[in-house]
C-alpha positions in Angstrom: 0.0 0.0 0.0 1.4 3.3 -1.0 1.9 5.8 1.8 -0.2 8.9 1.6 0.8 12.3 2.6 -0.9 14.1 5.5 -4.6 13.8 5.3 -6.9 16.8 5.1 -6.8 18.6 8.4 -9.8 18.0 10.6 -11.6 19.6 12.2 -11.3 22.8 10.2 -8.6 25.2 11.4 -9.8 27.3 14.3 -8.6 30.5 15.9 -8.0 30.3 19.6 -5.9 31.6 22.5 -3.4 29.4 24.3 -2.0 31.0 27.4 -3.0 34.4 26.0 -1.3 33.8 22.7 -3.5 34.0 19.6 -2.9 31.1 17.1 -4.5 29.0 14.4 -5.0 25.4 15.7 -5.4 22.4 13.3 -5.3 18.7 13.7 -4.6 15.9 11.2 -3.2 12.4 10.9 -0.2 11.1 9.0 0.5 7.5 8.0 2.9 5.3 9.9 3.8 2.2 7.9 3.7 -1.0 10.0 7.1 -2.6 10.2 7.4 -5.8 8.1 3.8 -5.4 6.8 3.6 -3.5 3.6 -0.2 -3.6 3.5 -0.7 -2.4 7.1 -0.6 1.3 8.0 -1.2 2.9 11.4 -1.8 6.6 11.8 -0.2 9.2 14.0 -2.3 12.1 15.3 -0.8 15.6 15.1 -1.9 19.0 16.4 -0.4 22.1 14.9 -0.3 25.5 16.6 0.5 28.3 14.2 1.3 31.7 15.7 0.0 34.9 14.1 3.5 36.0 13.4 6.1 33.4 12.7 9.4 34.6 14.2 11.5 31.4 13.8 12.1 29.6 10.5 12.1 26.0 11.8 9.0 24.6 13.5 9.2 22.6 16.7 7.9 19.0 17.0 7.2 17.9 20.6 7.6 14.1 21.1 6.3 12.5 24.3 7.8 9.5 26.0 6.4 6.1 27.2 3.2 6.2 29.2 2.4 9.7 27.9 0.6 11.2 24.9 0.7 14.6 23.3 -1.6 16.3 25.9 1.3 16.3 28.3 2.8 19.2 26.3 -0.3 21.4 26.5 -1.2 21.4 30.2 0.9 20.5 33.3 -0.7 18.5 36.1 -1.1 21.7 38.2 -3.2 23.2 35.4 -0.6 25.7 34.1 0.4 25.8 30.4 3.1 23.5 29.2 5.9 23.7 26.6 3.5 23.9 23.6 2.4 27.3 24.8 6.0 28.3 25.7 7.3 27.7 22.2 4.2 29.1 20.6 4.8 32.4 22.4 8.3 32.4 21.1 6.9 32.7 17.6 7.4 29.1 16.6 5.0 26.8 14.8 4.5 23.9 17.1 3.5 20.3 16.2 2.4 18.0 19.0 2.2 14.3 18.2 0.5 11.2 19.7 2.9 8.5 18.8 1.3 5.4 17.2 -0.2 3.4 20.0 -1.1 6.3 22.2 -3.6 9.1 22.5 -5.8 9.6 19.4 -3.4 7.7 17.0 -4.9 4.8 15.1 -3.7 1.2 15.3 -5.2 -1.3 12.8 -7.1 -4.1 14.5 -5.8 -7.1 12.6 -5.1 -10.7 13.7 -1.9 -10.7 11.6 -0.4 -8.2 14.0 -0.9 -10.1 17.2 2.7 -11.1 17.4 3.7 -7.4 17.7 1.6 -7.0 20.8 2.9 -7.8 24.3 1.4 -10.6 26.3 0.3 -8.2 28.9 -0.1 -4.4 28.9 2.5 -2.4 30.8 1.6 0.6 33.0 3.2 2.5 35.7 1.8 1.9 39.2 1.2 4.7 41.6 4.1 3.5 43.7 6.5 3.5 40.8 5.5 7.0 39.8 5.8 8.3 43.3 9.2 6.7 44.0 10.8 7.2 40.6 9.3 10.5 39.3 7.3 12.7 41.6 8.7 12.2 45.1 12.1 10.3 44.8 13.4 12.3 47.7 11.1 10.2 50.0 12.2 6.9 48.4 14.6 5.1 50.8 15.9 1.8 49.6 18.1 -0.3 51.9 18.6 2.7 54.3 19.7 5.2 51.6 18.3 7.1 48.7 17.6 5.3 45.5 20.4 7.3 43.8 22.8 9.9 45.4 21.0 13.1 44.2 17.4 11.9 44.8 17.1 13.9 48.0 17.7 17.2 46.2 14.3 16.9 44.3 12.0 19.8 45.2 10.4 21.1 42.0 7.4 18.9 41.6 4.2 20.8 42.4 2.4 19.5 45.5 3.6 16.6 47.6 4.1 14.2 44.7 2.5 11.4 46.7 -0.7 9.4 46.4 -3.8 11.4 47.5 -2.3 14.8 46.4 -4.6 16.3 43.7 -1.8 17.2 41.4 -0.4 13.6 41.7 -3.8 12.2 41.0 -4.2 14.5 37.9 -0.9 13.2 36.6 -1.9 9.6 37.1 -5.1 10.2 35.0 -2.9 11.2 32.0 -1.0 7.9 32.1 -1.2 5.6 29.1 -0.6 1.9 28.9 1.9 0.2 26.5 0.7 -2.8 24.5 3.1 -2.9 21.6 6.5 -4.5 21.6 9.3 -1.9 22.1 10.9 -2.4 18.7 7.5 -2.1 17.0 6.8 1.1 18.9 10.1 2.6 17.8 9.7 1.7 14.1 6.1 3.0 14.1 7.3 6.2 15.7 10.1 6.6 13.2 7.7 6.0 10.2 5.1 8.4 11.6 7.6 11.2 12.3 9.1 10.8 8.8 5.6 11.2 7.3 5.1 14.3 9.3 8.5 15.8 8.2 7.5 15.1 4.6 4.2 16.9 5.2 5.7 20.0 6.8 9.3 21.0 6.4 12.7 21.0 8.2 12.0 21.0 11.9 13.5 20.9 15.4 12.8 17.7 17.2 12.3 17.8 21.0 11.9 14.5 22.6 11.5 13.3 26.2 12.5 9.9 27.5 11.5 7.3 24.8 10.5 10.3 22.6 14.2 11.0 22.3 14.7 7.6 20.7 11.9 8.3 18.3 13.5 11.7 17.4 16.9 10.1 16.8 15.4 7.4 14.6 13.5 10.0 12.5 16.7 12.2 12.2 18.6 9.1 11.1 16.1 8.3 8.4 15.7 11.9 7.1 18.7 14.0 8.2 18.0 16.6 5.6 14.6 17.4 7.2 15.9 17.8 10.8 17.6 21.0 11.9 18.4 20.0 15.5 17.5 17.3 18.1 17.0 18.1 21.8 16.9 15.1 24.1 15.3 15.6 27.5 16.7 12.8 29.5 16.7 10.1 26.8 16.1 6.4 27.4 19.4 4.9 28.2 22.2 3.9 28.7 23.5 2.3 25.5 23.5 -1.5 25.8 23.4 -1.5 29.6 21.4 -1.1 32.7 21.9 1.5 35.4 19.5 0.0 38.0 19.4 -3.1 40.1 17.0 -4.5 42.6 17.9 -4.1 46.3 15.7 -5.0 49.3 12.6 -4.9 47.3 13.3 -1.5 45.7 15.2 -0.2 42.7 18.6 1.5 43.1 20.7 3.3 40.5 24.4 3.4 40.0 26.9 5.1 37.6 28.6 1.7 37.4 26.6 0.3 34.5 26.0 -3.4 33.8 26.2 -4.6 30.2 22.9 -5.9 28.7 23.1 -6.7 24.9 19.3 -7.0 24.8 18.8 -3.3 25.6 19.4 -0.6 23.0 21.6 -2.9 21.0 22.3 0.0 18.5 23.4 2.2 21.3 20.5 4.7 21.1 17.7 2.4 19.9 16.6 -1.2 19.7 16.1 -0.9 16.0 18.8 -0.2 13.3 20.5 3.1 13.0 22.8 4.0 10.1 26.5 3.3 11.0 29.5 3.4 8.7 30.8 0.7 8.5 27.2 -0.8 8.9 26.2 -2.6 12.1 25.9 -6.4 12.0 22.8 -8.2 11.0 21.0 -10.0 13.9 22.1 -13.4 12.5 25.7 -12.3 12.9 25.6 -11.7 16.6 25.6 -8.4 18.5 24.9 -5.4 16.3 28.0 -3.5 17.6 31.3 -4.6 19.0 31.2 -3.1 22.5 33.5 -3.1 25.4 33.3 -1.9 29.0 35.2 1.3 29.7 35.9 3.2 32.9 34.9 6.8 33.2 37.9 9.1 33.0 37.4 10.4 36.5 36.9 6.8 37.9 33.2 7.6 38.8 31.6 4.8 36.8 31.8 2.6 33.7 30.0 2.5 30.4 29.7 0.7 27.1 31.8 2.0 24.2 32.5 0.7 20.7 35.8 -1.1 20.1 38.5 0.7 18.1 38.4 -0.1 14.4 41.4 1.1 12.4 40.6 3.2 9.4 37.0 4.1 10.3 37.9 7.7 10.8 41.0 9.3 9.2 41.5 12.8 10.6 42.9 15.5 8.3 44.0 19.1 8.7 40.7 20.2 7.3 38.6 17.6 9.2 40.3 16.8 12.5 38.6 14.5 15.1 35.8 16.1 17.0 35.7 16.1 20.8 35.3 12.5 22.0 35.4 11.1 18.5 37.3 7.8 17.8 37.9 5.5 14.9 34.8 3.4 15.4 31.7 2.9 13.2 30.2 6.4 12.8 26.6 7.5 13.0 26.8 9.1 9.6 23.2 10.4 9.5 23.1 11.8 13.0 26.4 13.6 12.4 24.6 15.9 10.0 22.9 18.0 12.7 23.7 19.3 16.2 22.3 17.6 19.3 21.7 18.5 22.9 21.0 16.4 26.0 19.4 17.9 29.1 19.9 16.2 32.5 18.2 17.2 35.8 20.0 17.4 39.1 17.8 15.1 41.1 16.9 12.6 38.4 18.1 9.0 38.2 19.3 9.9 34.7 22.2 11.8 36.2 23.7 8.3 36.8 23.8 7.4 33.1 23.0 10.2 30.6 26.7 11.0 30.4 27.2 7.4 29.0 24.7 8.2 26.2 26.6 11.4 25.4 30.0 9.7 25.3 28.6 7.0 23.0 27.3 9.6 20.6 30.5 11.6 20.6 32.6 8.5 20.0 30.5 7.9 16.9 31.2 11.4 15.6 28.0 13.2 16.7 28.2 16.7 18.0 26.5 16.8 21.3 26.1 19.5 24.0 25.4 18.0 27.4 23.5 20.4 29.7 23.8 19.2 33.3 21.2 21.6 34.7 22.8 21.8 38.1 26.0 23.2 36.6 23.9 26.1 35.1 22.2 26.9 38.4 19.0 25.1 37.7 18.6 22.7 40.7 16.0 20.4 42.2 14.5 18.9 39.1 13.6 15.3 38.4 12.9 13.3 35.3 9.7 15.1 34.6 11.4 18.5 34.5 9.1 19.7 31.7 6.1 19.4 34.1 7.7 20.9 37.2 7.4 24.4 38.6 10.4 25.8 36.8 9.7 24.1 33.5 9.7 27.5 31.6 13.3 28.2 32.8 14.4 24.9 31.3 12.4 25.5 28.1 14.2 28.9 27.9 17.6 27.1 27.9 16.3 24.8 25.2 15.1 27.8 23.1 18.4 29.6 23.7 20.4 26.7 22.5 18.3 26.4 19.3 18.7 30.2 18.6 15.1 31.1 19.0 14.2 34.8 19.6 13.6 35.9 23.1 10.1 35.8 24.5 8.1 38.9 23.8 4.9 40.4 25.1 2.0 39.6 22.8 1.3 42.9 21.0 -0.2 44.2 17.8 1.6 45.7 15.0 0.7 49.2 13.6 0.9 50.0 9.9 4.4 51.5 9.8 7.4 51.6 7.5 9.7 49.5 9.6 12.8 50.3 7.5 12.4 53.9 8.6 12.3 52.9 12.2 15.6 51.0 11.7 17.1 54.0 10.0 16.0 56.2 12.8 17.5 53.9 15.4 20.8 53.8 13.7 21.0 57.6 13.2 19.3 58.6 16.4 22.4 59.6 18.3 23.9 61.4 15.3 20.6 63.4 14.8 20.3 64.4 18.4 23.9 65.5 18.5 23.4 67.7 15.4 20.2 69.2 16.9 21.9 70.0 20.2 24.8 71.7 18.4 22.4 73.7 16.2 20.3 74.7 19.3 23.5 75.9 21.1 24.6 77.8 18.0 21.1 79.4 17.8 21.3 80.5 21.5 24.7 81.9 21.1 23.7 83.8 17.9 20.6 85.2 19.7 22.7 86.4 22.7 25.2 88.0 20.5 22.4 89.7 18.4 20.7 91.0 21.6 24.0 92.4 22.9 24.7 94.1 19.6 21.2 95.5 19.4 21.5 96.9 23.0 24.8 98.5 22.1 23.4 100.1 19.0 20.3 101.5 20.8 22.4 102.9 23.6 24.7 104.6 21.0 21.6 106.1 19.4 20.4 107.4 22.8 17.6 104.9 23.2 17.0 102.8 26.4 15.6 99.7 24.6 14.6 98.6 21.2 10.8 98.0 20.6 9.7 94.5 21.5 8.2 94.0 18.0 11.6 94.6 16.5 13.4 92.1 18.7 10.6 89.4 18.1 10.8 89.9 14.4 14.6 89.6 14.4 14.5 86.4 16.5 11.9 84.9 14.1 14.0 85.7 11.2 17.0 84.0 12.8 15.0 80.9 13.7 13.6 80.6 10.2 17.1 80.8 8.7 18.3 78.0 10.9 15.4 75.8 10.0 16.0 76.4 6.3 19.7 75.5 6.8 18.5 72.2 8.1 16.2 71.5 5.2 13.0 72.3 7.1 10.0 74.6 6.5 7.7 75.8 9.2 4.4 75.1 7.5 3.4 71.8 9.2 4.3 68.1 9.8 4.2 67.3 6.1 7.6 69.0 5.6 9.3 67.3 8.5 12.2 64.9 7.8 11.2 61.2 7.4 11.9 60.0 11.0 10.0 63.0 12.5 7.1 62.6 10.1 6.9 58.9 11.1 6.9 59.8 14.8 4.1 62.3 14.2 2.0 59.8 12.2 2.3 57.1 14.8 1.6 59.3 17.7 5.1 59.2 19.1 7.0 62.2 20.4 9.7 63.7 18.3 13.3 63.8 19.6 12.8 67.5 20.6 9.8 66.7 22.8 11.3 63.4 24.1 15.0 63.6 23.6 15.7 60.8 26.0 13.1 58.4 24.6 13.0 58.7 20.9 10.8 56.1 19.0 12.5 52.8 18.7 11.3 49.5 17.2 10.5 48.2 20.7 8.5 51.3 21.7 6.4 51.2 18.5 5.6 47.5 19.1 4.1 48.4 22.5 1.2 50.2 20.6 -2.1 48.3 20.6 -3.6 47.3 17.3 -7.3 47.3 16.6 -7.5 45.4 13.3 -6.2 41.8 12.9 -5.4 42.6 9.3 -2.7 45.0 10.4 -0.9 42.0 11.9 -0.8 40.3 8.5 0.5 43.4 6.8 3.3 43.6 9.3 4.1 39.9 9.0 4.4 40.3 5.2 6.8 43.3 5.6 9.1 42.4 8.5 11.6 39.6 8.0 12.2 37.0 10.7 15.6 37.3 12.5 16.9 34.1 11.0 15.4 34.5 7.5 16.8 36.3 4.4 13.2 37.0 3.3 9.9 37.6 5.2 8.0 34.6 6.4 4.7 35.0 4.6 1.6 33.4 5.9 -1.5 32.7 3.8 -3.1 36.1 4.2 -6.4 35.1 2.6 -6.9 32.0 4.7 -5.7 33.7 7.9 -7.9 36.8 7.4 -10.9 34.6 6.9 -10.2 33.0 10.2 -9.6 36.4 11.9 -12.8 38.0 10.7 -14.8 36.3 13.4 -12.0 36.1 16.0 -13.4 34.7 19.2 -13.2 36.5 22.5 -10.0 35.8 24.5 -10.5 32.5 26.3 -7.5 30.5 27.5 -7.4 27.0 26.2 -5.0 24.5 27.5 -6.4 21.0 27.0 -5.2 19.2 23.9 -8.1 16.9 23.4 
């Protein structure tokens, strides 16, 4: 069966507000080919949030992890807006997915697929959520914390324990897993690839198992992925970091090898290595060995040295951490970042994932949040009280513009504003010099007039004569600056612009001349003005303006609903 592109969006695009930000919201499904079954196709549900002004070229795709679905990005358990709203307010187009097998995605009901289902559904118990995710600081195993930094956790809203309303709300959002892990990963890869074909080059942000899906999609379509951000990815490569102890689970940075887990390092299904990884019939996919951490704080799995895999040159020296081992040639084509929380169990092993990627030639920035002053977070950092602070770090790494206050855009010639900003100091200096010259000229003229009148035996010249003389001098100065005194129409361009937009001229407001930021603070009354501005003002990262479909958007904006915050995804 031939794969179709994205189906017609449904329901029809609607205008709405999310955390006070106006946007166009649409939903649709894309096909996800079933692994090993050419005639079976699942579907992946997608929601798109399109800001009124696109300020960043690359859209963001938010990919949830196991036991979640896309709604987790819209609303946090305490009711506050999630990362979808955060990136929308940054001017990004945001795509939120329900990976196949979760949420509103479709799985075909076919007897031929029974072997791809697990014998029993998997779900997280309340005890597991409490001890591993929401309240690990209270989890004592064998007389000590489950991992060394667990006691530092303090950013989950509420108590994080059973009976707390926020905890109960989070448990309601939990999903069960019923597909084999390898099948889930291939379906996620195929669904994300269909989405990338339907949209354009994008930034992938994954959490937990969603990072695996992001890496698989980037490996299959590197030309369509700008960057990959992994929020505590599933790991470590080909190893386990936990062990059972006195009826509980403890974590250690001394990892134990397990060839059945993430046999391709970052995933349980094939990634593109050069030289290629081994076929399953040939044994383990990668030749791995146990290595000790350089500071003797743990051990991890690394690929064995293979002569000739990488030959450094003057123009292409080895990257940091890179070795002559089979290279992840597709993932090398974009930059990656891994974010690790201070009080999460992932602090015991995320470093091993980063070292594996660097060894295979991938450029990775590892953000240990505690080293950046962001403390107290657990594995669910994107749902915790300081989640926006972490999202800000993610946005900063990707090069997104700073957050801005939602404002309207008056009809102005932005190029003149830029010219005025650049020449503002020079213009003010010239005006001050001219004013000083005028004052000195007037003083000298008055002194000369008084001397002349005294010589003629008069006490003082008539006031009318002095006033006429000063008016003549002022008119001459204006004409020397290229101005006439017959109204605003003859003012120079920057001053004419200030008058037309209701801003004060530099003479009236010398210390606060109109800048681009001050003009943006003006309130708009017509949504159409926003479209005109969007068509004229280029994005910071674009050579040309990012144009929206003005006809379609204006149709939506004609009957714009009253502001009403909307957080729920479904």
